[in-house]
gemmi code that builds the backbone of each chain (N, CA, C; Angstrom):
import gemmi

chains = {
    "A": [
        ("UNK", (106.178, 119.595, 116.188), (107.788, 118.368, 116.440), (107.348, 117.502, 115.114)),
        ("UNK", (108.382, 117.446, 114.335), (108.337, 116.610, 113.102), (108.090, 115.216, 113.433)),
        ("UNK", (107.689, 114.452, 112.761), (107.458, 112.973, 112.732), (106.870, 112.186, 111.716)),
        ("UNK", (107.279, 110.921, 111.528), (107.373, 110.386, 110.037), (105.997, 109.935, 109.893)),
        ("UNK", (105.446, 110.927, 108.650), (103.722, 110.405, 108.812), (103.771, 108.791, 108.220)),
        ("UNK", (102.592, 108.718, 108.321), (101.936, 107.352, 108.530), (102.661, 106.115, 109.436)),
        ("UNK", (103.258, 106.621, 110.454), (103.702, 105.717, 111.252), (103.464, 106.702, 112.395)),
        ("UNK", (102.240, 106.160, 113.051), (101.443, 107.237, 114.241), (102.576, 106.991, 115.678)),
        ("UNK", (103.071, 105.791, 115.921), (103.392, 105.476, 117.290), (105.005, 105.416, 117.071)),
        ("UNK", (105.761, 106.321, 117.689), (107.338, 105.815, 117.530), (107.623, 105.047, 118.895)),
        ("UNK", (108.144, 104.166, 119.295), (108.377, 103.471, 120.469), (110.164, 103.181, 120.541)),
        ("UNK", (110.770, 103.388, 121.402), (112.012, 103.481, 121.803), (111.993, 102.739, 123.253)),
        ("UNK", (112.603, 101.465, 123.495), (112.843, 100.982, 124.365), (114.370, 100.523, 125.019)),
        ("UNK", (114.705, 101.126, 126.216), (115.921, 100.807, 126.742), (116.072, 99.336, 127.289)),
        ("UNK", (116.765, 98.648, 126.525), (116.844, 97.118, 127.364), (118.092, 97.371, 128.408)),
        ("UNK", (119.127, 98.242, 128.649), (119.657, 98.365, 130.017), (120.311, 99.982, 129.823)),
        ("UNK", (121.242, 100.207, 130.495), (121.984, 101.333, 130.519), (122.550, 101.360, 128.947)),
        ("UNK", (122.965, 100.590, 128.322), (123.762, 100.810, 127.278), (123.185, 100.966, 125.927)),
        ("UNK", (122.235, 100.258, 125.968), (121.481, 99.800, 124.805), (119.702, 100.272, 124.573)),
        ("UNK", (119.395, 100.595, 123.847), (118.057, 100.881, 123.270), (117.610, 100.414, 121.843)),
        ("UNK", (116.396, 100.158, 121.874), (115.953, 99.735, 120.376), (114.505, 100.640, 120.028)),
        ("UNK", (114.902, 101.252, 119.159), (113.852, 101.807, 118.420), (113.684, 102.082, 117.036)),
        ("UNK", (112.795, 102.773, 116.441), (112.556, 102.548, 114.977), (113.821, 102.522, 113.976)),
        ("UNK", (114.863, 103.417, 114.409), (116.229, 103.298, 113.650), (116.590, 102.398, 113.654)),
        ("UNK", (117.188, 101.736, 114.946), (117.751, 100.239, 114.874), (116.805, 99.402, 113.909)),
        ("UNK", (115.401, 99.262, 114.206), (114.631, 98.463, 113.460), (114.632, 98.618, 112.118)),
        ("UNK", (114.247, 99.663, 111.676), (114.413, 99.915, 110.153), (115.676, 99.184, 109.704)),
        ("UNK", (116.739, 99.861, 110.382), (118.109, 99.266, 109.637), (118.227, 97.925, 109.716)),
        ("UNK", (117.891, 97.370, 110.787), (118.026, 95.778, 110.621), (116.901, 95.241, 109.387)),
        ("UNK", (115.733, 95.484, 109.342), (115.199, 95.436, 108.006), (115.957, 95.672, 106.819)),
        ("UNK", (116.355, 97.101, 106.762), (116.908, 97.323, 105.398), (117.956, 96.518, 104.851)),
        ("UNK", (118.848, 95.921, 106.070), (119.774, 94.973, 105.787), (119.688, 93.547, 105.497)),
        ("UNK", (118.164, 93.307, 105.944), (117.945, 91.920, 105.603), (117.218, 91.966, 104.023)),
        ("UNK", (116.717, 93.007, 103.889), (116.348, 93.438, 102.485), (117.274, 93.512, 101.175)),
        ("UNK", (118.637, 94.317, 101.683), (119.351, 94.513, 100.764), (120.429, 93.840, 100.708)),
        ("UNK", (120.888, 93.193, 101.794), (121.987, 92.502, 101.875), (123.372, 93.675, 102.190)),
        ("UNK", (123.013, 94.718, 102.809), (124.011, 95.803, 102.706), (123.836, 96.660, 103.551)),
        ("UNK", (125.091, 96.764, 104.715), (124.729, 98.088, 105.767), (124.820, 98.994, 104.774)),
        ("UNK", (125.540, 99.375, 103.998), (125.709, 100.830, 103.369), (124.266, 101.122, 102.504)),
        ("UNK", (123.738, 100.346, 101.823), (122.760, 100.512, 101.251), (121.359, 100.468, 102.168)),
        ("UNK", (121.128, 99.860, 103.193), (120.204, 99.978, 104.049), (120.131, 101.517, 104.803)),
        ("UNK", (121.555, 101.777, 104.917), (121.709, 102.765, 105.526), (121.120, 104.207, 104.929)),
        ("UNK", (121.743, 104.284, 103.319), (121.711, 105.039, 102.248), (119.676, 105.118, 102.044)),
        ("UNK", (119.024, 104.031, 102.416), (117.603, 104.193, 101.920), (116.994, 104.996, 103.220)),
        ("UNK", (117.679, 105.312, 104.699), (117.132, 106.044, 105.482), (117.950, 107.302, 105.695)),
        ("UNK", (118.913, 107.545, 104.489), (119.524, 108.464, 104.716), (120.501, 108.863, 105.923)),
        ("UNK", (120.920, 107.589, 106.021), (121.624, 107.322, 106.854), (123.408, 107.260, 106.595)),
        ("UNK", (124.212, 108.090, 107.414), (125.339, 107.776, 106.698), (126.048, 106.403, 107.041)),
        ("UNK", (126.845, 106.064, 106.217), (127.360, 104.662, 106.443), (128.081, 104.337, 108.114)),
        ("UNK", (129.056, 105.858, 108.391), (129.419, 105.441, 109.672), (128.270, 105.365, 110.882)),
        ("UNK", (127.253, 106.053, 110.659), (126.481, 106.119, 111.500), (125.294, 104.458, 111.153)),
        ("UNK", (125.273, 103.906, 110.330), (124.532, 102.847, 110.289), (125.519, 101.675, 110.799)),
        ("UNK", (126.836, 101.777, 110.635), (127.812, 100.949, 110.847), (128.101, 100.905, 112.700)),
        ("UNK", (127.972, 102.243, 112.918), (127.844, 102.421, 114.545), (126.761, 101.806, 115.233)),
        ("UNK", (125.430, 101.750, 114.661), (124.418, 101.213, 115.139), (124.301, 99.658, 115.251)),
        ("UNK", (124.636, 99.089, 114.067), (124.980, 97.330, 113.806), (126.075, 97.175, 115.130)),
        ("UNK", (127.101, 98.072, 114.976), (128.309, 97.875, 116.186), (127.322, 97.557, 117.580)),
        ("UNK", (126.962, 98.738, 117.758), (126.448, 98.849, 119.107), (125.309, 97.635, 119.635)),
        ("UNK", (124.314, 97.210, 118.184), (123.584, 95.985, 118.826), (124.446, 94.716, 118.848)),
        ("UNK", (125.580, 94.562, 117.839), (126.469, 93.494, 118.107), (127.091, 92.978, 119.178)),
        ("UNK", (127.507, 94.434, 119.747), (127.892, 94.387, 121.015), (127.018, 93.751, 121.968)),
        ("UNK", (125.967, 94.484, 121.902), (125.187, 94.238, 123.116), (124.444, 92.951, 123.013)),
        ("UNK", (124.239, 92.310, 122.086), (123.727, 90.805, 122.155), (124.533, 89.916, 122.193)),
        ("UNK", (124.196, 89.125, 123.020), (125.197, 87.653, 123.170), (125.695, 87.346, 122.126)),
        ("UNK", (124.875, 87.349, 121.010), (125.311, 86.552, 119.556), (125.140, 87.700, 118.504)),
        ("UNK", (126.000, 88.098, 117.473), (125.530, 89.577, 116.668), (124.372, 89.348, 116.036)),
        ("UNK", (123.782, 90.383, 115.476), (122.494, 90.630, 115.063), (122.813, 90.648, 113.501)),
        ("UNK", (124.017, 90.957, 113.153), (124.500, 90.962, 111.631), (125.692, 90.532, 111.605)),
        ("UNK", (125.701, 89.724, 110.319), (127.410, 89.356, 110.142), (127.641, 89.700, 108.802)),
        ("UNK", (128.737, 90.303, 108.643), (129.598, 90.641, 107.348), (130.342, 89.463, 106.300)),
        ("UNK", (130.184, 89.838, 105.479), (130.980, 88.740, 104.388), (132.505, 88.300, 104.951)),
        ("UNK", (132.844, 89.696, 105.100), (134.226, 89.815, 105.323), (134.727, 89.633, 106.798)),
        ("UNK", (133.693, 89.869, 107.933), (134.059, 90.023, 109.567), (134.245, 91.484, 109.428)),
        ("UNK", (134.767, 92.255, 108.791), (134.918, 93.596, 109.427), (133.921, 94.430, 108.779)),
        ("UNK", (134.253, 95.576, 108.706), (133.121, 96.710, 108.443), (133.039, 96.719, 106.571)),
        ("UNK", (133.154, 95.789, 106.183), (132.991, 95.685, 104.660), (131.747, 96.356, 104.270)),
        ("UNK", (131.765, 97.051, 102.842), (130.515, 97.541, 102.645), (129.699, 96.736, 101.748)),
        ("UNK", (129.931, 95.157, 101.657), (128.640, 94.606, 100.990), (128.512, 93.519, 102.000)),
        ("UNK", (127.863, 92.522, 101.526), (127.602, 91.218, 102.117), (127.145, 91.228, 103.403)),
        ("UNK", (126.393, 91.714, 104.092), (125.717, 91.869, 105.244), (124.384, 90.951, 105.420)),
        ("UNK", (124.151, 90.337, 106.657), (122.977, 89.347, 106.491), (122.512, 89.530, 107.920)),
        ("UNK", (121.204, 89.478, 108.048), (120.953, 89.154, 109.511), (121.230, 87.736, 109.750)),
        ("UNK", (121.577, 87.789, 111.363), (121.506, 86.328, 112.044), (120.162, 86.251, 112.354)),
        ("UNK", (120.194, 84.820, 113.142), (119.089, 84.325, 113.659), (118.532, 85.456, 114.972)),
        ("UNK", (119.467, 85.756, 115.387), (119.282, 87.081, 116.540), (118.809, 88.342, 116.398)),
        ("UNK", (119.285, 88.669, 115.148), (119.011, 89.884, 114.330), (117.494, 89.899, 113.962)),
        ("UNK", (117.058, 88.417, 113.249), (115.509, 88.684, 112.753), (114.793, 88.530, 114.417)),
        ("UNK", (115.280, 87.932, 115.416), (114.542, 87.740, 116.610), (114.494, 88.897, 117.033)),
        ("UNK", (115.254, 89.802, 117.053), (115.284, 91.307, 117.710), (114.418, 92.146, 116.781)),
        ("UNK", (114.327, 92.418, 115.534), (113.652, 92.957, 114.573), (112.218, 92.563, 114.791)),
        ("UNK", (111.950, 91.096, 114.940), (110.126, 90.756, 115.051), (110.065, 90.856, 116.608)),
        ("UNK", (110.892, 90.877, 117.576), (110.371, 91.404, 118.711), (109.971, 92.606, 118.839)),
        ("UNK", (110.436, 93.417, 118.221), (110.412, 95.340, 118.036), (109.186, 95.290, 117.219)),
        ("UNK", (109.047, 94.861, 116.084), (107.825, 94.760, 115.088), (106.477, 94.263, 116.482)),
        ("UNK", (106.751, 93.225, 116.840), (105.661, 92.853, 117.868), (105.044, 93.746, 119.139)),
        ("UNK", (106.529, 94.561, 119.557), (106.123, 95.481, 120.320), (105.312, 96.749, 120.198)),
        ("UNK", (105.765, 97.069, 119.317), (105.000, 98.302, 118.507), (103.459, 98.077, 118.396)),
        ("UNK", (103.428, 96.836, 117.873), (101.866, 96.374, 117.608), (100.940, 96.330, 118.847)),
        ("UNK", (101.907, 95.687, 119.700), (101.254, 95.361, 121.207), (101.007, 97.090, 121.701)),
        ("UNK", (102.171, 97.853, 121.306), (101.814, 99.508, 122.365), (100.804, 100.098, 121.702)),
        ("UNK", (100.774, 99.771, 120.082), (99.532, 100.522, 119.587), (97.864, 100.267, 120.085)),
        ("UNK", (98.122, 98.661, 120.213), (96.960, 98.244, 120.399), (96.503, 98.778, 121.778)),
        ("UNK", (97.403, 98.439, 122.884), (97.217, 99.141, 124.405), (96.887, 100.904, 124.452)),
        ("UNK", (97.549, 101.984, 123.484), (97.354, 103.072, 123.540), (96.066, 103.574, 122.686)),
        ("UNK", (95.498, 102.696, 121.816), (94.545, 102.887, 120.599), (93.466, 103.714, 121.511)),
        ("UNK", (92.503, 103.367, 122.546), (91.418, 104.005, 122.916), (91.982, 105.344, 123.429)),
        ("UNK", (93.135, 105.459, 124.250), (93.401, 106.657, 124.776), (93.913, 107.513, 123.443)),
        ("UNK", (94.071, 107.189, 122.295), (94.377, 107.935, 121.039), (93.036, 108.691, 120.978)),
        ("UNK", (92.327, 107.713, 120.867), (90.902, 107.847, 119.929), (90.210, 109.038, 121.114)),
        ("UNK", (90.207, 109.242, 122.374), (90.027, 110.079, 123.089), (90.942, 111.551, 122.890)),
        ("UNK", (91.888, 111.537, 122.776), (92.859, 112.501, 122.643), (92.547, 113.252, 121.108)),
        ("UNK", (92.180, 112.418, 120.197), (91.844, 112.999, 118.821), (90.695, 113.421, 118.645)),
        ("UNK", (89.639, 112.926, 119.418), (88.372, 113.862, 119.895), (88.476, 114.889, 120.453)),
        ("UNK", (89.835, 115.549, 121.031), (89.703, 116.531, 121.780), (90.384, 117.850, 120.640)),
        ("UNK", (90.911, 117.202, 119.706), (91.618, 118.382, 118.746), (90.833, 119.167, 117.774)),
        ("UNK", (91.157, 120.246, 117.581), (90.575, 121.540, 117.084), (90.336, 120.794, 115.475)),
        ("UNK", (89.118, 121.250, 114.863), (89.129, 120.381, 113.575), (88.775, 122.008, 112.750)),
        ("UNK", (89.787, 122.146, 111.799), (89.690, 123.161, 110.990), (89.474, 122.741, 109.663)),
        ("UNK", (88.459, 122.323, 109.083), (88.272, 121.600, 107.855), (88.982, 122.486, 106.817)),
        ("UNK", (90.013, 121.664, 105.807), (90.242, 122.626, 104.879), (91.742, 123.628, 104.956)),
        ("UNK", (92.051, 123.302, 106.169), (92.870, 124.880, 106.581), (93.820, 124.211, 107.559)),
        ("UNK", (94.251, 123.027, 107.557), (95.289, 122.465, 108.259), (96.410, 123.306, 108.718)),
        ("UNK", (96.746, 124.455, 107.859), (97.969, 125.261, 108.138), (97.630, 126.104, 109.270)),
        ("UNK", (96.254, 126.232, 109.642), (96.389, 127.074, 111.126), (96.470, 126.243, 111.962)),
        ("UNK", (96.466, 125.017, 112.002), (97.209, 124.218, 113.257), (98.475, 124.455, 113.739)),
        ("UNK", (99.694, 125.091, 112.748), (100.963, 125.309, 113.163), (101.084, 126.070, 113.964)),
    ],
    "B": [
        ("UNK", (123.130, 104.808, 121.473), (121.896, 105.952, 121.245), (121.750, 106.091, 122.563)),
        ("UNK", (121.677, 107.842, 122.973), (121.330, 108.118, 124.280), (119.646, 107.931, 124.567)),
        ("UNK", (119.635, 107.562, 125.410), (118.327, 107.818, 126.152), (118.395, 108.089, 127.566)),
        ("UNK", (117.254, 108.282, 128.173), (116.925, 108.899, 129.491), (117.227, 107.778, 130.610)),
        ("UNK", (118.303, 107.476, 131.307), (118.084, 106.626, 132.205), (116.868, 106.698, 133.211)),
        ("UNK", (116.703, 105.209, 133.466), (115.423, 105.492, 134.750), (114.254, 105.501, 134.074)),
        ("UNK", (114.249, 105.696, 132.525), (112.828, 105.745, 131.888), (112.789, 104.816, 130.504)),
        ("UNK", (112.553, 103.634, 130.560), (113.023, 102.428, 129.648), (112.340, 102.380, 128.650)),
        ("UNK", (110.945, 103.354, 128.819), (110.251, 103.544, 127.658), (109.795, 104.681, 126.979)),
        ("UNK", (109.906, 105.201, 125.585), (110.080, 106.489, 125.243), (108.768, 106.358, 124.170)),
        ("UNK", (108.028, 106.934, 124.156), (106.587, 106.858, 123.201), (106.145, 108.004, 122.635)),
        ("UNK", (106.416, 108.073, 121.555), (105.752, 109.105, 120.702), (104.423, 109.118, 119.950)),
        ("UNK", (103.556, 109.717, 119.897), (102.164, 109.495, 119.289), (101.814, 110.643, 118.318)),
        ("UNK", (101.765, 110.241, 117.304), (101.441, 111.534, 116.314), (99.581, 111.265, 116.417)),
        ("UNK", (99.219, 112.085, 116.790), (97.496, 112.625, 116.748), (96.930, 112.839, 115.240)),
        ("UNK", (97.870, 113.524, 114.578), (97.308, 113.849, 113.353), (98.857, 114.124, 112.202)),
        ("UNK", (98.302, 114.795, 111.080), (99.679, 115.116, 110.818), (100.485, 116.444, 111.315)),
        ("UNK", (99.585, 117.100, 112.153), (100.245, 118.352, 112.458), (100.602, 118.126, 114.094)),
        ("UNK", (100.377, 117.190, 114.795), (100.572, 117.407, 116.338), (101.013, 115.801, 116.720)),
        ("UNK", (102.066, 115.909, 117.545), (102.170, 114.643, 117.888), (102.311, 115.239, 119.346)),
        ("UNK", (102.421, 113.829, 120.443), (102.772, 114.076, 121.689), (103.739, 112.749, 122.439)),
        ("UNK", (104.677, 113.597, 123.118), (105.706, 112.503, 123.533), (106.328, 113.307, 124.907)),
        ("UNK", (107.404, 112.316, 125.131), (107.888, 112.603, 126.263), (107.971, 114.415, 126.923)),
        ("UNK", (108.195, 114.994, 125.651), (108.938, 116.187, 126.182), (107.825, 117.095, 126.074)),
        ("UNK", (106.783, 116.733, 125.446), (105.650, 118.182, 125.617), (104.589, 117.515, 126.921)),
        ("UNK", (104.792, 116.242, 127.428), (104.316, 115.430, 128.581), (104.817, 116.166, 129.818)),
        ("UNK", (106.417, 116.083, 129.679), (106.986, 116.392, 130.698), (106.915, 117.946, 130.950)),
        ("UNK", (107.013, 119.132, 129.976), (106.951, 120.140, 129.819), (105.398, 120.565, 130.536)),
        ("UNK", (104.352, 120.016, 130.185), (103.023, 120.027, 130.799), (103.084, 119.875, 132.317)),
        ("UNK", (103.787, 118.755, 132.805), (103.840, 118.311, 134.105), (104.487, 119.338, 134.696)),
        ("UNK", (105.561, 120.057, 134.068), (106.357, 121.106, 134.828), (105.824, 122.334, 135.168)),
        ("UNK", (104.623, 122.698, 134.033), (103.891, 123.737, 133.897), (103.096, 123.529, 135.221)),
        ("UNK", (102.374, 122.599, 135.385), (101.614, 122.123, 136.367), (102.364, 122.799, 137.808)),
        ("UNK", (103.407, 122.152, 137.915), (104.327, 122.067, 139.335), (104.989, 123.230, 139.687)),
        ("UNK", (105.199, 123.960, 138.373), (105.874, 125.415, 138.704), (104.899, 126.453, 138.506)),
        ("UNK", (103.962, 126.914, 137.674), (102.953, 127.601, 137.176), (103.795, 128.818, 136.325)),
        ("UNK", (104.729, 127.920, 135.608), (105.541, 129.021, 135.015), (106.246, 128.434, 133.606)),
        ("UNK", (105.931, 128.670, 132.150), (106.538, 127.870, 131.482), (107.963, 128.085, 130.953)),
        ("UNK", (108.582, 129.220, 131.540), (110.019, 129.493, 131.490), (110.787, 128.573, 132.402)),
        ("UNK", (109.948, 128.490, 133.893), (110.815, 127.338, 134.910), (110.629, 126.222, 134.454)),
        ("UNK", (109.451, 125.828, 133.844), (109.127, 124.442, 133.296), (110.341, 123.805, 132.673)),
        ("UNK", (110.466, 124.852, 131.376), (111.192, 124.830, 130.372), (112.708, 124.192, 130.834)),
        ("UNK", (113.211, 125.617, 131.896), (114.736, 125.250, 132.087), (115.087, 124.045, 133.370)),
        ("UNK", (113.743, 123.901, 133.951), (114.275, 122.573, 134.526), (114.421, 121.258, 133.536)),
        ("UNK", (113.996, 121.281, 132.364), (114.416, 120.391, 130.930), (115.552, 120.821, 130.513)),
        ("UNK", (116.049, 121.721, 130.630), (117.203, 122.299, 129.836), (116.771, 122.651, 128.734)),
        ("UNK", (115.345, 123.212, 128.414), (114.847, 123.468, 126.908), (114.848, 125.333, 127.252)),
        ("UNK", (115.172, 126.045, 126.063), (114.875, 127.260, 125.926), (113.642, 127.961, 126.369)),
        ("UNK", (113.824, 129.017, 126.791), (112.079, 129.529, 126.522), (111.215, 129.615, 125.514)),
        ("UNK", (112.058, 129.943, 124.313), (111.730, 129.927, 123.171), (110.791, 128.244, 122.450)),
        ("UNK", (111.852, 127.371, 122.764), (111.375, 126.231, 122.435), (109.819, 125.632, 123.395)),
        ("UNK", (110.282, 125.800, 124.952), (109.163, 125.799, 125.577), (107.929, 126.421, 124.885)),
        ("UNK", (108.118, 127.530, 124.702), (106.798, 128.408, 124.304), (106.263, 127.847, 122.990)),
        ("UNK", (106.989, 127.236, 122.019), (106.709, 127.109, 120.818), (105.940, 125.549, 121.192)),
        ("UNK", (106.247, 124.701, 121.839), (106.064, 123.495, 122.038), (104.380, 123.602, 123.063)),
        ("UNK", (104.042, 124.659, 124.000), (102.838, 124.942, 124.136), (102.111, 125.588, 123.073)),
        ("UNK", (102.439, 126.803, 122.563), (101.625, 127.016, 121.271), (101.247, 126.019, 120.365)),
        ("UNK", (102.117, 125.161, 120.061), (101.536, 123.933, 119.195), (100.408, 123.306, 120.028)),
        ("UNK", (100.710, 122.825, 120.900), (99.127, 122.338, 121.777), (98.505, 123.143, 122.038)),
        ("UNK", (98.309, 124.132, 121.807), (97.223, 125.294, 122.308), (96.445, 125.408, 121.233)),
        ("UNK", (97.553, 125.207, 119.977), (96.703, 125.843, 118.335), (95.920, 123.878, 118.242)),
        ("UNK", (96.675, 122.937, 118.309), (95.742, 121.460, 118.003), (94.794, 121.147, 118.759)),
        ("UNK", (94.424, 121.418, 120.120), (93.602, 121.021, 120.673), (92.430, 122.169, 120.786)),
        ("UNK", (91.018, 121.606, 120.982), (90.157, 122.665, 120.463), (89.761, 123.786, 121.905)),
        ("UNK", (90.335, 123.176, 123.180), (90.674, 124.423, 124.156), (92.251, 124.193, 124.566)),
        ("UNK", (92.643, 125.436, 124.820), (94.230, 125.439, 124.861), (94.408, 124.415, 126.359)),
        ("UNK", (95.881, 124.197, 126.433), (96.006, 123.154, 127.307), (96.921, 124.121, 128.781)),
        ("UNK", (97.306, 125.269, 128.228), (98.104, 126.392, 128.945), (97.265, 127.418, 128.835)),
        ("UNK", (97.333, 128.310, 129.973), (96.823, 129.595, 130.084), (97.603, 130.498, 130.726)),
        ("UNK", (97.876, 131.608, 130.086), (99.105, 132.155, 130.768), (98.377, 133.465, 131.267)),
        ("UNK", (98.701, 134.040, 132.410), (97.964, 135.012, 133.184), (97.761, 136.434, 132.425)),
        ("UNK", (98.486, 136.808, 131.727), (98.463, 138.063, 130.591), (98.049, 137.735, 128.842)),
        ("UNK", (97.784, 136.457, 129.232), (97.098, 135.765, 127.430), (98.145, 135.618, 126.556)),
        ("UNK", (99.162, 136.537, 126.826), (100.286, 136.557, 125.766), (101.499, 135.498, 126.044)),
        ("UNK", (102.310, 135.735, 125.776), (103.931, 134.975, 126.278), (104.380, 135.519, 127.615)),
        ("UNK", (103.436, 136.048, 128.324), (104.296, 135.786, 129.556), (104.929, 135.338, 130.184)),
        ("UNK", (106.110, 135.756, 131.112), (107.200, 134.956, 131.287), (106.702, 134.142, 132.831)),
        ("UNK", (105.570, 134.492, 133.485), (105.476, 134.032, 134.773), (103.636, 133.719, 134.524)),
        ("UNK", (103.250, 133.107, 135.359), (101.810, 132.677, 135.442), (101.004, 131.839, 134.558)),
        ("UNK", (101.429, 130.773, 134.383), (101.080, 129.623, 133.263), (100.472, 128.732, 134.203)),
        ("UNK", (99.106, 128.194, 134.023), (98.668, 127.230, 134.392), (98.218, 126.176, 133.395)),
        ("UNK", (97.564, 124.926, 133.569), (97.330, 123.987, 133.337), (95.683, 124.118, 133.048)),
        ("UNK", (95.339, 123.796, 132.103), (93.586, 123.805, 131.784), (93.256, 122.513, 132.165)),
        ("UNK", (91.846, 122.198, 132.182), (91.455, 120.913, 132.249), (91.664, 120.370, 130.959)),
        ("UNK", (91.806, 120.724, 130.362), (92.064, 120.144, 128.767), (93.791, 119.724, 128.886)),
        ("UNK", (94.692, 120.595, 129.691), (96.315, 120.091, 129.680), (96.085, 118.805, 130.518)),
        ("UNK", (95.458, 119.169, 131.751), (95.548, 117.780, 132.701), (94.614, 116.609, 131.985)),
        ("UNK", (93.907, 116.841, 131.333), (93.475, 115.335, 130.376), (94.729, 114.817, 129.654)),
        ("UNK", (95.048, 115.946, 128.801), (95.917, 115.392, 127.974), (97.185, 114.671, 128.762)),
        ("UNK", (97.885, 115.568, 129.784), (98.902, 114.676, 130.481), (98.618, 113.388, 130.687)),
        ("UNK", (97.552, 113.437, 131.640), (97.069, 112.160, 132.103), (96.769, 111.062, 130.950)),
        ("UNK", (96.241, 111.667, 130.095), (96.261, 110.579, 128.882), (97.513, 110.037, 128.194)),
        ("UNK", (98.510, 110.671, 128.403), (99.930, 110.034, 127.877), (100.545, 109.479, 128.798)),
        ("UNK", (100.435, 110.103, 130.138), (100.773, 108.989, 131.250), (100.131, 107.438, 131.415)),
        ("UNK", (98.788, 107.456, 130.963), (97.984, 106.037, 130.926), (98.954, 105.459, 129.638)),
        ("UNK", (98.911, 106.276, 128.823), (99.294, 105.288, 127.382), (100.681, 104.714, 127.525)),
        ("UNK", (101.828, 105.401, 128.226), (102.907, 105.074, 128.790), (102.821, 103.955, 129.349)),
        ("UNK", (102.062, 104.038, 130.488), (101.700, 102.810, 131.395), (101.126, 101.617, 130.490)),
        ("UNK", (100.136, 101.709, 129.968), (99.460, 100.632, 129.038), (100.661, 99.811, 127.849)),
        ("UNK", (101.579, 101.185, 127.255), (102.462, 100.120, 126.697), (103.726, 99.632, 127.392)),
        ("UNK", (103.891, 100.167, 128.259), (105.190, 99.278, 129.229), (104.513, 97.960, 129.602)),
        ("UNK", (103.212, 97.891, 130.230), (102.433, 96.648, 130.251), (102.360, 95.661, 129.037)),
        ("UNK", (102.162, 96.375, 127.564), (102.106, 95.647, 126.454), (103.458, 94.937, 125.940)),
        ("UNK", (104.540, 95.531, 125.899), (105.796, 95.358, 126.169), (106.507, 94.489, 126.814)),
        ("UNK", (105.991, 94.516, 128.107), (107.069, 93.878, 129.146), (107.370, 92.499, 128.434)),
        ("UNK", (106.761, 91.383, 128.135), (107.357, 90.439, 127.942), (108.339, 90.151, 126.636)),
        ("UNK", (107.976, 91.002, 125.738), (109.200, 90.866, 124.774), (110.118, 91.802, 125.324)),
        ("UNK", (110.346, 92.491, 125.966), (111.530, 93.114, 126.809), (112.214, 92.182, 127.714)),
        ("UNK", (111.628, 91.400, 128.201), (112.134, 90.297, 129.017), (113.080, 89.356, 128.228)),
        ("UNK", (112.362, 89.092, 126.987), (113.037, 88.138, 126.105), (113.813, 88.666, 125.544)),
        ("UNK", (114.224, 89.869, 125.005), (115.194, 90.591, 124.311), (116.487, 90.655, 125.612)),
        ("UNK", (116.093, 90.931, 126.565), (117.108, 91.495, 127.722), (117.836, 90.032, 128.108)),
        ("UNK", (117.224, 88.458, 127.815), (117.961, 87.763, 128.252), (118.648, 87.046, 127.030)),
        ("UNK", (118.415, 87.754, 126.080), (119.784, 88.159, 124.747), (120.799, 88.485, 124.871)),
        ("UNK", (120.790, 89.720, 126.122), (121.720, 90.747, 126.186), (123.170, 89.899, 126.500)),
        ("UNK", (124.326, 90.116, 126.321), (125.511, 89.931, 126.705), (125.620, 90.238, 128.081)),
        ("UNK", (125.823, 89.257, 129.015), (126.351, 89.631, 130.259), (128.057, 90.115, 130.577)),
        ("UNK", (128.260, 90.915, 130.870), (129.813, 91.201, 131.096), (129.741, 92.020, 132.285)),
        ("UNK", (129.622, 90.860, 133.592), (129.632, 91.464, 134.714), (130.630, 92.349, 134.992)),
        ("UNK", (130.708, 93.533, 135.580), (131.875, 94.428, 136.031), (132.545, 95.043, 135.103)),
        ("UNK", (132.127, 94.922, 133.696), (132.641, 95.455, 132.527), (131.697, 95.813, 131.825)),
        ("UNK", (131.132, 97.024, 131.953), (130.017, 97.352, 131.322), (130.726, 97.818, 129.580)),
        ("UNK", (131.651, 98.609, 130.270), (132.038, 99.590, 128.956), (132.508, 98.794, 127.743)),
        ("UNK", (132.545, 97.201, 127.871), (132.860, 96.541, 126.938), (131.529, 96.469, 125.877)),
        ("UNK", (130.750, 96.926, 126.441), (129.542, 96.952, 125.771), (129.260, 98.123, 124.829)),
        ("UNK", (130.263, 98.873, 124.766), (129.956, 100.249, 123.819), (130.628, 99.844, 122.439)),
    ],
}
model = gemmi.Model(1)
for chain_id, residues in chains.items():
    chain = gemmi.Chain(chain_id)
    for i, (resn, *xyz) in enumerate(residues, 1):
        res = gemmi.Residue()
        res.name, res.seqid = resn, gemmi.SeqId(i, " ")
        for name, pos in zip(("N", "CA", "C"), xyz):
            atom = gemmi.Atom()
            atom.name, atom.element = name, gemmi.Element(name[0])
            atom.pos, atom.b_iso = gemmi.Position(*pos), 0.0
            res.add_atom(atom)
        chain.add_residue(res)
    model.add_chain(chain)
structure = gemmi.Structure()
structure.add_model(model)
structure.setup_entities()
């Protein structure tokens, strides 16, 4: 099963029946904060502008206050900033990931100790 | 973003570069334990037999001991049982999910309190 190297834990949480937050939305928020652009943030994740915009729209509708504001109000391709709510959502997601990582660490070590070890021939694992 | 109703937390953990465990593999193991069949377990998840078998094979190769044993040793369509290792992996995954849920609960409550509330018109959330 493909997974992002270097990111051992992948966490997605449904906040209600309509909205979930996971690594995709969190990374997008972070990218928007860094680049000031929905398009640039999406591009850096190999995500279409349409997809990036739809994730932002989903979050903006779900939360009482928008998470991202665009300079021209509409779906302008430049000039996007995280709001205080966006900052708070992103920070909460990062804290949740860290808390979950810490919570599962002992079980992860146990599972790792049960893996077969085939030194120098990882491809036999496929 | 689609997510399984009634299962608020979706957790996937990479154990090394080759193998990750998430809800798909865990539910498959549970289904095999319940039905005694890889095919039946996959079907219950709307998963093709090929896909179910490939997930079992990936786990069987990754762990020192197989997680599932089939009656005829090969990819027989009936007679599959969880091994002690399979039981242990499934139990560890369920414990990790519970531990992660507990760990993120306070942040989840904070995020939920930030959601817009549109009583009786959830469709406005989309």
